[in-house]
Each structure stands twice: as structure tokens, then as C-alpha cells.
N, C-alpha and C positions, 0 to 999 in steps of 0.2 A: 035552683036557688043554692046560694053560696052558705056552708054551714062555717060559723065562727068557733074557733076555740077560746073556751073560757079559761083565764088565767084563775087557778087555785092555790089557795096556801101550798107550799111544799116543804119538804123536810131535807132538802137537799145540802143547806148550809149546815144543818146539824151533822149530816152524815159525813160531810167534809171534815168539820172540827173533831168529830169522834176519831175519824181515820187518823187524821195528824196528829191529835192527841197521843195515840197509841203508835205514831210513827212507823207506819205502814204504807206501803204503795198501793195503787189500785189493783196492780197486777199481783202482788202478793195478797191481799185481800180477796180477789176473785178466785185465786188458787186454791185458798183457805175454803172457800164458800162451796168451790167445787167439789172438793175434797168431802164436804159435808153433805153433797146430794143438791145442790144449788146450781143449776144448768145458766150460769151467768158469766158473758165475758166482760173485759174491761170496758169496750165503749158502751155497754149497757150500763154497767156502774155508773160511768163518767155521765149518762144521760140521768141518772138519778140525780147525783150531786147537782147537776145543773138545772133541775127540774123539769127536765123534757120527758121523764116517764115517771109514772107512778112506782112506788117500791111494791115487790109481791110482800105478802105477808109472811110466806116462807122465807124470804131473804131477812125479813126484820128480825124473825126468830132466831136465825144463825147468828146475824149481827149483836143480838143481846147477849148470846152465849159466848161469843168471840170477845167483846168489849167488856162483859161482866157489869153491864150497866141495866138502868130499868127502862122500860117503855117510854116515861117521860122525858128521858134524855133525847128521844128521836124527835119529841114534839116541843121542845123547849122554845119558849117565846112565840107560838103560832096562836095562843088564845085570845 
């Protein structure tokens, strides 16, 4: 039997907006995340922004620190 992938809400657009507001490339952001202990490459991060992968909580915690934002900023418009 074929398994279907369910579409769910994703925070990819919000991640992209936050990154663009801080004028940082995916490469530089991933380098900073790696420096902070998150093992993440640019292609994986691009999948987060495109809604192809769910974001790890450890990555959200570090992004919150990098952007000086609240967790609400990640989930804006999803309710």
C-alpha cells in the first residue's frame, strides 16, 4: 500500500523572512548554527525554508538567539 505524505503547516516562509530581515545568507546562517553546535548544512536549511523538512527544536532555539526574536515570530500567521 502506498503511503501518502500529509501536508501540514510549516514555518518555512517565516524562517526565510527572518533571515532576509537580518540580511544573512543561508551559508552564513548555517556556519553560525554549526558554530553553536547545530549540525546543519545549507541544503538541509533550504529544505526547512521550503517546507520539505520539519525544523529541529535545537535549531529553533539557536535561531531565536541569533535573531533576538520570540518563538511567536516563527509561527506567525499559522493559527
